[in-house]
ZADO-1210 file (C-alpha; in nm, 4 decimals, padded with zeros to 6 digits):
<atoms>
<atom x="05.1594" y="-02.3921" z="00.0547" code="UNK" pos="1"/>
<atom x="05.2773" y="-02.0445" z="-00.0388" code="UNK" pos="2"/>
<atom x="05.1601" y="-01.7660" z="00.1912" code="UNK" pos="3"/>
<atom x="05.2019" y="-01.3931" z="00.1351" code="UNK" pos="4"/>
<atom x="05.3967" y="-01.2395" z="00.4215" code="UNK" pos="5"/>
<atom x="05.2028" y="-00.9754" z="00.6152" code="UNK" pos="6"/>
<atom x="04.8564" y="-01.1067" z="00.5253" code="UNK" pos="7"/>
<atom x="04.6583" y="-01.3306" z="00.7587" code="UNK" pos="8"/>
<atom x="04.5875" y="-01.6797" z="00.6373" code="UNK" pos="9"/>
<atom x="04.2337" y="-01.7911" z="00.5494" code="UNK" pos="10"/>
<atom x="04.2265" y="-02.0063" z="00.8614" code="UNK" pos="11"/>
<atom x="04.3224" y="-01.7139" z="01.0851" code="UNK" pos="12"/>
<atom x="04.0645" y="-01.4903" z="00.9202" code="UNK" pos="13"/>
<atom x="03.8037" y="-01.7591" z="00.9784" code="UNK" pos="14"/>
<atom x="03.8956" y="-01.7817" z="01.3456" code="UNK" pos="15"/>
<atom x="03.8695" y="-01.4044" z="01.3786" code="UNK" pos="16"/>
<atom x="03.5236" y="-01.4021" z="01.2185" code="UNK" pos="17"/>
<atom x="03.4058" y="-01.6824" z="01.4466" code="UNK" pos="18"/>
<atom x="03.5385" y="-01.4965" z="01.7521" code="UNK" pos="19"/>
<atom x="03.3549" y="-01.1790" z="01.6494" code="UNK" pos="20"/>
<atom x="03.0356" y="-01.3738" z="01.5870" code="UNK" pos="21"/>
<atom x="03.0524" y="-01.5529" z="01.9215" code="UNK" pos="22"/>
<atom x="03.1162" y="-01.2224" z="02.0983" code="UNK" pos="23"/>
<atom x="02.8075" y="-01.0700" z="01.9367" code="UNK" pos="24"/>
<atom x="02.5955" y="-01.3715" z="02.0290" code="UNK" pos="25"/>
<atom x="02.7198" y="-01.3592" z="02.3886" code="UNK" pos="26"/>
<atom x="02.6286" y="-00.9901" z="02.4107" code="UNK" pos="27"/>
<atom x="02.2751" y="-01.0427" z="02.2751" code="UNK" pos="28"/>
<atom x="02.2059" y="-01.3681" z="02.4611" code="UNK" pos="29"/>
<atom x="02.1104" y="-01.2111" z="02.7983" code="UNK" pos="30"/>
<atom x="01.8628" y="-00.9757" z="02.6262" code="UNK" pos="31"/>
<atom x="01.7089" y="-01.2571" z="02.4203" code="UNK" pos="32"/>
<atom x="01.6807" y="-01.4909" z="02.7192" code="UNK" pos="33"/>
<atom x="01.5248" y="-01.2151" z="02.9286" code="UNK" pos="34"/>
<atom x="01.2636" y="-01.1489" z="02.6619" code="UNK" pos="35"/>
<atom x="01.3570" y="-00.7795" z="02.6486" code="UNK" pos="36"/>
<atom x="01.4078" y="-00.5497" z="02.3544" code="UNK" pos="37"/>
<atom x="01.7327" y="-00.3557" z="02.3325" code="UNK" pos="38"/>
<atom x="01.5394" y="-00.0419" z="02.4245" code="UNK" pos="39"/>
<atom x="01.3910" y="-00.2072" z="02.7349" code="UNK" pos="40"/>
<atom x="01.7291" y="-00.3382" z="02.8438" code="UNK" pos="41"/>
<atom x="01.8614" y="00.0121" z="02.9042" code="UNK" pos="42"/>
<atom x="01.5759" y="00.0831" z="03.1482" code="UNK" pos="43"/>
<atom x="01.7367" y="-00.1726" z="03.3836" code="UNK" pos="44"/>
<atom x="01.3990" y="-00.3206" z="03.4761" code="UNK" pos="45"/>
<atom x="01.2362" y="00.0076" z="03.5810" code="UNK" pos="46"/>
<atom x="00.8857" y="00.0937" z="03.4502" code="UNK" pos="47"/>
<atom x="00.8659" y="00.3047" z="03.1366" code="UNK" pos="48"/>
<atom x="00.5901" y="00.5260" z="03.2756" code="UNK" pos="49"/>
<atom x="00.6467" y="00.7628" z="03.5671" code="UNK" pos="50"/>
<atom x="00.3103" y="00.9211" z="03.6531" code="UNK" pos="51"/>
<atom x="00.4290" y="01.1228" z="03.9554" code="UNK" pos="52"/>
<atom x="00.6876" y="01.3898" z="04.0215" code="UNK" pos="53"/>
<atom x="00.8380" y="01.1667" z="04.2903" code="UNK" pos="54"/>
<atom x="00.8799" y="00.8729" z="04.0506" code="UNK" pos="55"/>
<atom x="01.0653" y="01.0972" z="03.8046" code="UNK" pos="56"/>
<atom x="01.3011" y="01.2124" z="04.0801" code="UNK" pos="57"/>
<atom x="01.3688" y="00.8557" z="04.1957" code="UNK" pos="58"/>
<atom x="01.4264" y="00.7418" z="03.8376" code="UNK" pos="59"/>
<atom x="01.6772" y="01.0241" z="03.7786" code="UNK" pos="60"/>
<atom x="01.8584" y="00.9328" z="04.1019" code="UNK" pos="61"/>
<atom x="01.8762" y="00.5690" z="03.9968" code="UNK" pos="62"/>
<atom x="02.0023" y="00.6478" z="03.6477" code="UNK" pos="63"/>
<atom x="02.2607" y="00.8951" z="03.7801" code="UNK" pos="64"/>
<atom x="02.3854" y="00.6425" z="04.0359" code="UNK" pos="65"/>
<atom x="02.4091" y="00.3714" z="03.7713" code="UNK" pos="66"/>
<atom x="02.6036" y="00.5963" z="03.5326" code="UNK" pos="67"/>
<atom x="02.8420" y="00.6982" z="03.8115" code="UNK" pos="68"/>
<atom x="02.8970" y="00.3319" z="03.9028" code="UNK" pos="69"/>
<atom x="02.9644" y="00.2421" z="03.5396" code="UNK" pos="70"/>
<atom x="03.2142" y="00.5293" z="03.5019" code="UNK" pos="71"/>
<atom x="03.4009" y="00.4143" z="03.8130" code="UNK" pos="72"/>
<atom x="03.3902" y="00.0562" z="03.6880" code="UNK" pos="73"/>
<atom x="03.5275" y="00.1479" z="03.3450" code="UNK" pos="74"/>
<atom x="03.8136" y="00.3437" z="03.5041" code="UNK" pos="75"/>
<atom x="03.8999" y="00.0559" z="03.7388" code="UNK" pos="76"/>
<atom x="03.8765" y="-00.2033" z="03.4628" code="UNK" pos="77"/>
<atom x="04.0858" y="00.0171" z="03.2341" code="UNK" pos="78"/>
<atom x="04.3603" y="00.0528" z="03.4954" code="UNK" pos="79"/>
<atom x="04.3595" y="-00.3215" z="03.5627" code="UNK" pos="80"/>
<atom x="04.3878" y="-00.4152" z="03.1952" code="UNK" pos="81"/>
<atom x="04.6485" y="-00.1439" z="03.1341" code="UNK" pos="82"/>
<atom x="04.8631" y="-00.2823" z="03.4182" code="UNK" pos="83"/>
<atom x="04.8211" y="-00.6357" z="03.2836" code="UNK" pos="84"/>
<atom x="04.9340" y="-00.5284" z="02.9365" code="UNK" pos="85"/>
<atom x="05.2053" y="-00.2779" z="03.0352" code="UNK" pos="86"/>
<atom x="05.3739" y="-00.4896" z="03.2996" code="UNK" pos="87"/>
<atom x="05.3330" y="-00.8333" z="03.1506" code="UNK" pos="88"/>
<atom x="05.6474" y="-01.0411" z="03.1814" code="UNK" pos="89"/>
<atom x="05.8392" y="-01.0648" z="02.8547" code="UNK" pos="90"/>
<atom x="06.0420" y="-01.3598" z="02.7343" code="UNK" pos="91"/>
<atom x="06.3527" y="-01.1439" z="02.7483" code="UNK" pos="92"/>
<atom x="06.3032" y="-01.0544" z="03.1148" code="UNK" pos="93"/>
<atom x="06.5513" y="-01.2294" z="03.3420" code="UNK" pos="94"/>
<atom x="06.4856" y="-01.0385" z="03.6640" code="UNK" pos="95"/>
<atom x="06.1862" y="-00.9293" z="03.8599" code="UNK" pos="96"/>
<atom x="06.0755" y="-00.5693" z="03.7902" code="UNK" pos="97"/>
<atom x="06.1519" y="-00.3034" z="04.0465" code="UNK" pos="98"/>
<atom x="05.9161" y="-00.3360" z="04.3410" code="UNK" pos="99"/>
<atom x="05.7382" y="-00.0184" z="04.4584" code="UNK" pos="100"/>
<atom x="05.6133" y="-00.0257" z="04.8159" code="UNK" pos="101"/>
<atom x="05.4555" y="00.3165" z="04.8537" code="UNK" pos="102"/>
<atom x="05.2999" y="00.5788" z="04.6290" code="UNK" pos="103"/>
<atom x="05.1676" y="00.8548" z="04.8533" code="UNK" pos="104"/>
<atom x="04.9841" y="01.0601" z="04.5831" code="UNK" pos="105"/>
<atom x="04.8059" y="00.7505" z="04.4532" code="UNK" pos="106"/>
<atom x="04.7113" y="00.6340" z="04.8018" code="UNK" pos="107"/>
<atom x="04.5721" y="00.9755" z="04.8961" code="UNK" pos="108"/>
<atom x="04.3786" y="00.9992" z="04.5699" code="UNK" pos="109"/>
<atom x="04.2198" y="00.6551" z="04.5965" code="UNK" pos="110"/>
<atom x="04.1340" y="00.7171" z="04.9631" code="UNK" pos="111"/>
<atom x="03.9782" y="01.0613" z="04.9169" code="UNK" pos="112"/>
<atom x="03.7958" y="00.9968" z="04.5890" code="UNK" pos="113"/>
<atom x="03.5535" y="00.7313" z="04.7262" code="UNK" pos="114"/>
<atom x="03.4568" y="00.9657" z="05.0102" code="UNK" pos="115"/>
<atom x="03.3800" y="01.2394" z="04.7579" code="UNK" pos="116"/>
<atom x="03.1656" y="01.0020" z="04.5508" code="UNK" pos="117"/>
<atom x="02.9838" y="00.8744" z="04.8609" code="UNK" pos="118"/>
<atom x="02.9207" y="01.2315" z="04.9770" code="UNK" pos="119"/>
<atom x="02.7690" y="01.3316" z="04.6406" code="UNK" pos="120"/>
<atom x="02.5489" y="01.0201" z="04.6296" code="UNK" pos="121"/>
<atom x="02.4406" y="01.0740" z="04.9901" code="UNK" pos="122"/>
<atom x="02.3467" y="01.4373" z="04.9209" code="UNK" pos="123"/>
<atom x="02.1223" y="01.3585" z="04.6242" code="UNK" pos="124"/>
<atom x="01.9697" y="01.0591" z="04.8047" code="UNK" pos="125"/>
<atom x="01.8698" y="01.2771" z="05.1006" code="UNK" pos="126"/>
<atom x="01.7230" y="01.5435" z="04.8686" code="UNK" pos="127"/>
<atom x="01.5080" y="01.2899" z="04.6814" code="UNK" pos="128"/>
<atom x="01.4096" y="01.1088" z="05.0015" code="UNK" pos="129"/>
<atom x="01.2946" y="01.4343" z="05.1623" code="UNK" pos="130"/>
<atom x="01.0881" y="01.5196" z="04.8532" code="UNK" pos="131"/>
<atom x="00.9292" y="01.1730" z="04.8440" code="UNK" pos="132"/>
<atom x="00.8329" y="01.1697" z="05.2140" code="UNK" pos="133"/>
<atom x="00.7200" y="01.5336" z="05.2377" code="UNK" pos="134"/>
<atom x="00.3615" y="01.5969" z="05.3483" code="UNK" pos="135"/>
<atom x="00.1636" y="01.9103" z="05.2637" code="UNK" pos="136"/>
<atom x="-00.0356" y="02.1102" z="05.5177" code="UNK" pos="137"/>
<atom x="-00.3589" y="02.0520" z="05.3257" code="UNK" pos="138"/>
<atom x="-00.3869" y="01.7674" z="05.0689" code="UNK" pos="139"/>
<atom x="-00.6047" y="01.8082" z="04.7605" code="UNK" pos="140"/>
<atom x="-00.7431" y="01.4562" z="04.8025" code="UNK" pos="141"/>
<atom x="-00.7148" y="01.1808" z="05.0603" code="UNK" pos="142"/>
<atom x="-00.7890" y="00.8076" z="05.0623" code="UNK" pos="143"/>
<atom x="-00.7583" y="00.5543" z="05.3426" code="UNK" pos="144"/>
<atom x="-00.5864" y="00.2281" z="05.2488" code="UNK" pos="145"/>
<atom x="-00.6539" y="-00.0797" z="05.4627" code="UNK" pos="146"/>
<atom x="-00.4772" y="-00.4079" z="05.3910" code="UNK" pos="147"/>
<atom x="-00.5993" y="-00.7423" z="05.5226" code="UNK" pos="148"/>
<atom x="-00.5451" y="-01.1096" z="05.4494" code="UNK" pos="149"/>
<atom x="-00.5600" y="-01.1174" z="05.1520" code="UNK" pos="150"/>
<atom x="-00.7023" y="-00.8106" z="04.9846" code="UNK" pos="151"/>
<atom x="-00.7543" y="-00.4353" z="05.0068" code="UNK" pos="152"/>
<atom x="-01.0134" y="-00.1853" z="05.1215" code="UNK" pos="153"/>
<atom x="-01.0103" y="00.1788" z="05.0095" code="UNK" pos="154"/>
<atom x="-01.2163" y="00.4387" z="05.1956" code="UNK" pos="155"/>
<atom x="-01.2876" y="00.7679" z="05.0223" code="UNK" pos="156"/>
<atom x="-01.2510" y="01.0756" z="05.2416" code="UNK" pos="157"/>
<atom x="-01.2608" y="01.4523" z="05.2209" code="UNK" pos="158"/>
<atom x="-00.9552" y="01.6802" z="05.2199" code="UNK" pos="159"/>
<atom x="-00.9318" y="01.6433" z="05.5994" code="UNK" pos="160"/>
<atom x="-00.9102" y="01.2630" z="05.5604" code="UNK" pos="161"/>
<atom x="-01.2531" y="01.2186" z="05.7247" code="UNK" pos="162"/>
<atom x="-01.4504" y="00.9306" z="05.5736" code="UNK" pos="163"/>
<atom x="-01.7316" y="01.0248" z="05.3358" code="UNK" pos="164"/>
<atom x="-02.0744" y="00.8853" z="05.4191" code="UNK" pos="165"/>
<atom x="-02.2833" y="00.7197" z="05.1482" code="UNK" pos="166"/>
<atom x="-02.6588" y="00.7071" z="05.0951" code="UNK" pos="167"/>
<atom x="-02.6792" y="00.4044" z="05.3258" code="UNK" pos="168"/>
<atom x="-02.5179" y="00.5953" z="05.6132" code="UNK" pos="169"/>
<atom x="-02.1981" y="00.3897" z="05.5906" code="UNK" pos="170"/>
<atom x="-01.8471" y="00.5058" z="05.4862" code="UNK" pos="171"/>
<atom x="-01.7852" y="00.4997" z="05.1107" code="UNK" pos="172"/>
<atom x="-01.5513" y="00.2044" z="05.0619" code="UNK" pos="173"/>
<atom x="-01.4156" y="-00.0196" z="04.7900" code="UNK" pos="174"/>
<atom x="-01.3339" y="-00.3726" z="04.9072" code="UNK" pos="175"/>
<atom x="-01.1743" y="-00.6509" z="04.7083" code="UNK" pos="176"/>
<atom x="-01.2363" y="-01.0236" z="04.7391" code="UNK" pos="177"/>
<atom x="-01.1353" y="-01.3447" z="04.5670" code="UNK" pos="178"/>
<atom x="-01.3607" y="-01.2701" z="04.2689" code="UNK" pos="179"/>
<atom x="-01.3150" y="-00.8947" z="04.2403" code="UNK" pos="180"/>
<atom x="-01.0082" y="-00.6725" z="04.1937" code="UNK" pos="181"/>
<atom x="-01.0577" y="-00.3497" z="04.3921" code="UNK" pos="182"/>
<atom x="-00.9986" y="-00.0213" z="04.2084" code="UNK" pos="183"/>
<atom x="-00.8751" y="00.2939" z="04.3794" code="UNK" pos="184"/>
<atom x="-00.9529" y="00.6172" z="04.1921" code="UNK" pos="185"/>
<atom x="-00.7360" y="00.9262" z="04.2513" code="UNK" pos="186"/>
<atom x="-00.7235" y="01.2709" z="04.0873" code="UNK" pos="187"/>
<atom x="-00.4465" y="01.3834" z="03.8549" code="UNK" pos="188"/>
<atom x="-00.3181" y="01.6658" z="04.0731" code="UNK" pos="189"/>
<atom x="-00.0588" y="01.7478" z="04.3384" code="UNK" pos="190"/>
<atom x="-00.0689" y="01.6566" z="04.7080" code="UNK" pos="191"/>
<atom x="-00.2771" y="01.3391" z="04.6842" code="UNK" pos="192"/>
<atom x="-00.2519" y="01.1759" z="05.0263" code="UNK" pos="193"/>
<atom x="-00.2850" y="00.8135" z="05.1326" code="UNK" pos="194"/>
<atom x="-00.3393" y="00.6989" z="05.4921" code="UNK" pos="195"/>
<atom x="-00.2379" y="00.3361" z="05.5380" code="UNK" pos="196"/>
<atom x="-00.3189" y="00.0673" z="05.7952" code="UNK" pos="197"/>
<atom x="-00.3180" y="-00.3110" z="05.8210" code="UNK" pos="198"/>
<atom x="-00.5739" y="-00.5237" z="06.0036" code="UNK" pos="199"/>
<atom x="-00.3752" y="-00.8376" z="06.0785" code="UNK" pos="200"/>
<atom x="-00.0142" y="-00.8772" z="05.9603" code="UNK" pos="201"/>
<atom x="00.2368" y="-00.6528" z="05.7850" code="UNK" pos="202"/>
<atom x="00.1423" y="-00.5768" z="05.4245" code="UNK" pos="203"/>
<atom x="00.2960" y="-00.3318" z="05.1767" code="UNK" pos="204"/>
<atom x="00.1191" y="-00.0918" z="04.9390" code="UNK" pos="205"/>
<atom x="00.3083" y="-00.0980" z="04.6093" code="UNK" pos="206"/>
<atom x="00.2338" y="00.0516" z="04.2693" code="UNK" pos="207"/>
<atom x="00.5382" y="-00.0399" z="04.0555" code="UNK" pos="208"/>
<atom x="00.4943" y="00.2520" z="03.8139" code="UNK" pos="209"/>
<atom x="00.5131" y="00.4950" z="04.1055" code="UNK" pos="210"/>
<atom x="00.8560" y="00.3472" z="04.1999" code="UNK" pos="211"/>
<atom x="00.7350" y="00.3544" z="04.5577" code="UNK" pos="212"/>
<atom x="00.6034" y="00.1237" z="04.8273" code="UNK" pos="213"/>
<atom x="00.5064" y="00.1737" z="05.1893" code="UNK" pos="214"/>
<atom x="00.4738" y="-00.0945" z="05.4567" code="UNK" pos="215"/>
<atom x="00.1404" y="-00.1101" z="05.6392" code="UNK" pos="216"/>
<atom x="00.1801" y="-00.2309" z="05.9977" code="UNK" pos="217"/>
<atom x="-00.1048" y="-00.3436" z="06.2267" code="UNK" pos="218"/>
<atom x="-00.1410" y="-00.1926" z="06.5704" code="UNK" pos="219"/>
<atom x="-00.2361" y="00.1365" z="06.7282" code="UNK" pos="220"/>
<atom x="-00.2777" y="00.4792" z="06.5690" code="UNK" pos="221"/>
<atom x="00.0972" y="00.5248" z="06.6075" code="UNK" pos="222"/>
<atom x="00.1464" y="00.2630" z="06.3337" code="UNK" pos="223"/>
<atom x="-00.0669" y="00.4562" z="06.0817" code="UNK" pos="224"/>
<atom x="00.1467" y="00.5708" z="05.7907" code="UNK" pos="225"/>
<atom x="00.0868" y="00.8653" z="05.5575" code="UNK" pos="226"/>
<atom x="00.2388" y="00.9614" z="05.2255" code="UNK" pos="227"/>
<atom x="00.1630" y="01.1910" z="04.9329" code="UNK" pos="228"/>
<atom x="00.2321" y="01.1919" z="04.5614" code="UNK" pos="229"/>
<atom x="00.2055" y="01.4581" z="04.2929" code="UNK" pos="230"/>
<atom x="00.0480" y="01.3038" z="03.9834" code="UNK" pos="231"/>
<atom x="00.1431" y="01.4451" z="03.6447" code="UNK" pos="232"/>
<atom x="-00.0492" y="01.2177" z="03.4063" code="UNK" pos="233"/>
<atom x="-00.3631" y="01.0088" z="03.3900" code="UNK" pos="234"/>
<atom x="-00.3576" y="00.6337" z="03.3444" code="UNK" pos="235"/>
<atom x="-00.4252" y="00.2862" z="03.4797" code="UNK" pos="236"/>
<atom x="-00.1620" y="00.1168" z="03.6958" code="UNK" pos="237"/>
<atom x="-00.1455" y="-00.2212" z="03.8655" code="UNK" pos="238"/>
<atom x="-00.0909" y="-00.2360" z="04.2405" code="UNK" pos="239"/>
<atom x="00.0351" y="-00.5203" z="04.4562" code="UNK" pos="240"/>
<atom x="00.1336" y="-00.6219" z="04.8066" code="UNK" pos="241"/>
<atom x="00.5135" y="-00.6187" z="04.8347" code="UNK" pos="242"/>
<atom x="00.5370" y="-00.7920" z="05.1731" code="UNK" pos="243"/>
<atom x="00.5162" y="-01.1701" z="05.2071" code="UNK" pos="244"/>
<atom x="00.2023" y="-01.1819" z="05.4217" code="UNK" pos="245"/>
<atom x="00.0812" y="-01.5396" z="05.4000" code="UNK" pos="246"/>
<atom x="-00.0617" y="-01.8119" z="05.1804" code="UNK" pos="247"/>
<atom x="-00.2418" y="-01.5880" z="04.9281" code="UNK" pos="248"/>
<atom x="00.0040" y="-01.2991" z="04.9250" code="UNK" pos="249"/>
<atom x="00.0387" y="-01.3295" z="04.5462" code="UNK" pos="250"/>
<atom x="-00.3366" y="-01.2681" z="04.5034" code="UNK" pos="251"/>
<atom x="-00.3325" y="-00.9249" z="04.6741" code="UNK" pos="252"/>
<atom x="-00.3642" y="-00.7148" z="04.3612" code="UNK" pos="253"/>
<atom x="-00.5484" y="-00.3895" z="04.3043" code="UNK" pos="254"/>
<atom x="-00.5696" y="-00.1265" z="04.0333" code="UNK" pos="255"/>
<atom x="-00.5091" y="00.2480" z="04.0524" code="UNK" pos="256"/>
<atom x="-00.6991" y="00.4785" z="03.8159" code="UNK" pos="257"/>
<atom x="-00.5640" y="00.8323" z="03.7828" code="UNK" pos="258"/>
<atom x="-00.8366" y="01.0549" z="03.6350" code="UNK" pos="259"/>
<atom x="-00.8889" y="01.4263" z="03.5878" code="UNK" pos="260"/>
<atom x="-00.9912" y="01.6273" z="03.8970" code="UNK" pos="261"/>
<atom x="-01.3355" y="01.6850" z="03.7410" code="UNK" pos="262"/>
<atom x="-01.3879" y="01.3127" z="03.6758" code="UNK" pos="263"/>
<atom x="-01.2661" y="01.2331" z="04.0263" code="UNK" pos="264"/>
<atom x="-01.5227" y="01.4678" z="04.1793" code="UNK" pos="265"/>
<atom x="-01.7969" y="01.3157" z="03.9626" code="UNK" pos="266"/>
<atom x="-01.6863" y="00.9642" z="04.0613" code="UNK" pos="267"/>
<atom x="-01.6795" y="01.0385" z="04.4350" code="UNK" pos="268"/>
<atom x="-02.0183" y="01.2133" z="04.4250" code="UNK" pos="269"/>
<atom x="-02.1656" y="00.9125" z="04.2432" code="UNK" pos="270"/>
<atom x="-02.0288" y="00.6801" z="04.5099" code="UNK" pos="271"/>
<atom x="-02.1745" y="00.9005" z="04.7847" code="UNK" pos="272"/>
<atom x="-02.5129" y="00.8882" z="04.6093" code="UNK" pos="273"/>
<atom x="-02.5074" y="00.5086" z="04.6208" code="UNK" pos="274"/>
<atom x="-02.3499" y="00.3957" z="04.2938" code="UNK" pos="275"/>
<atom x="-02.1076" y="00.1028" z="04.2967" code="UNK" pos="276"/>
<atom x="-01.7509" y="00.1491" z="04.1760" code="UNK" pos="277"/>
<atom x="-01.8179" y="-00.0140" z="03.8331" code="UNK" pos="278"/>
<atom x="-02.1257" y="00.2066" z="03.7845" code="UNK" pos="279"/>
<atom x="-01.9388" y="00.5232" z="03.8867" code="UNK" pos="280"/>
<atom x="-01.6461" y="00.4330" z="03.6591" code="UNK" pos="281"/>
<atom x="-01.8781" y="00.3883" z="03.3618" code="UNK" pos="282"/>
<atom x="-02.0307" y="00.7276" z="03.4452" code="UNK" pos="283"/>
<atom x="-01.6925" y="00.8954" z="03.3842" code="UNK" pos="284"/>
<atom x="-01.6138" y="00.6884" z="03.0754" code="UNK" pos="285"/>
<atom x="-01.3812" y="00.4369" z="03.2402" code="UNK" pos="286"/>
<atom x="-01.3715" y="00.0567" z="03.2168" code="UNK" pos="287"/>
<atom x="-01.5874" y="-00.0722" z="03.5032" code="UNK" pos="288"/>
<atom x="-01.3482" y="-00.3510" z="03.6027" code="UNK" pos="289"/>
<atom x="-00.9727" y="-00.3907" z="03.6403" code="UNK" pos="290"/>
<atom x="-00.7728" y="-00.4144" z="03.3174" code="UNK" pos="291"/>
<atom x="-00.4177" y="-00.4578" z="03.4493" code="UNK" pos="292"/>
<atom x="-00.4764" y="-00.7775" z="03.6499" code="UNK" pos="293"/>
<atom x="-00.7468" y="-01.0344" z="03.7170" code="UNK" pos="294"/>
<atom x="-00.8693" y="-01.2468" z="04.0095" code="UNK" pos="295"/>
<atom x="-00.6997" y="-01.5793" z="04.0753" code="UNK" pos="296"/>
<atom x="-00.8807" y="-01.8953" z="04.1709" code="UNK" pos="297"/>
<atom x="-00.7903" y="-01.9498" z="04.5366" code="UNK" pos="298"/>
<atom x="-00.9094" y="-02.3100" z="04.5364" code="UNK" pos="299"/>
<atom x="-00.5903" y="-02.5189" z="04.5902" code="UNK" pos="300"/>
<atom x="-00.7359" y="-02.7901" z="04.3666" code="UNK" pos="301"/>
<atom x="-00.8019" y="-02.5549" z="04.0734" code="UNK" pos="302"/>
<atom x="-00.4592" y="-02.6083" z="03.9192" code="UNK" pos="303"/>
<atom x="-00.4386" y="-02.2391" z="03.8271" code="UNK" pos="304"/>
<atom x="-00.0942" y="-02.0888" z="03.8792" code="UNK" pos="305"/>
<atom x="-00.0609" y="-01.7655" z="04.0732" code="UNK" pos="306"/>
</atoms>
């Protein structure tokens, strides 16, 4: 069969098209199998909402670190592939290429450069870590968090973290159980403090959208942990236990409601006057029950997956 010199044959063009198609399928396959959109894929699994100043700082640190790692990776891969292509043995080669034992400038560069990169990453990590763990002299709001097998109790307090007393003379608390998801309500303002404890085993307070978790360890007052966040938007966020704490660890869910400072004050006053959490939430125009998660049936014979 006659073939025009310089033009690829139909068979070769077909192979090229198939190779391009397979490459495109291979690139899209991980996204399709993961059930993610292309937009979601670039978030690398991190939540799209960042309701606190601290979560924004941690997200920026993560993205910056990832970009730096990709830049280093591209440079290394580029050098590897360039060496493979430039120094590939040719059919006309009859001798080994000249062997180079030492290259002092290259060795100094590739020894010093990682230390520079590590130093930069360490600096920004320390800055963000200090901001995330900083405590103010006087918080604007404070809530006690108590974890137990296998649920949560939230105690509302004043700015000095002293428990508020309700109409029945008891502390104002919100306690979850197998049939009820507890809801913690916090104001949308800076310096919102949490004081955490555990009653039995190690648990971990985790709100994924906050990009933050804190272990709660049982024991004496010395084990009490405190942290603060600066909220910058209102919303509803699911909370979980991030420490494997026993048989029903997966059922330890709660919900965080971030409301305006005025609504928060109205909510807390309603709780002090004797209203339940659902009643106080309805008073400020909120859904009375959790919307981000639901109770699981803890009966082993129920057949309901956790």
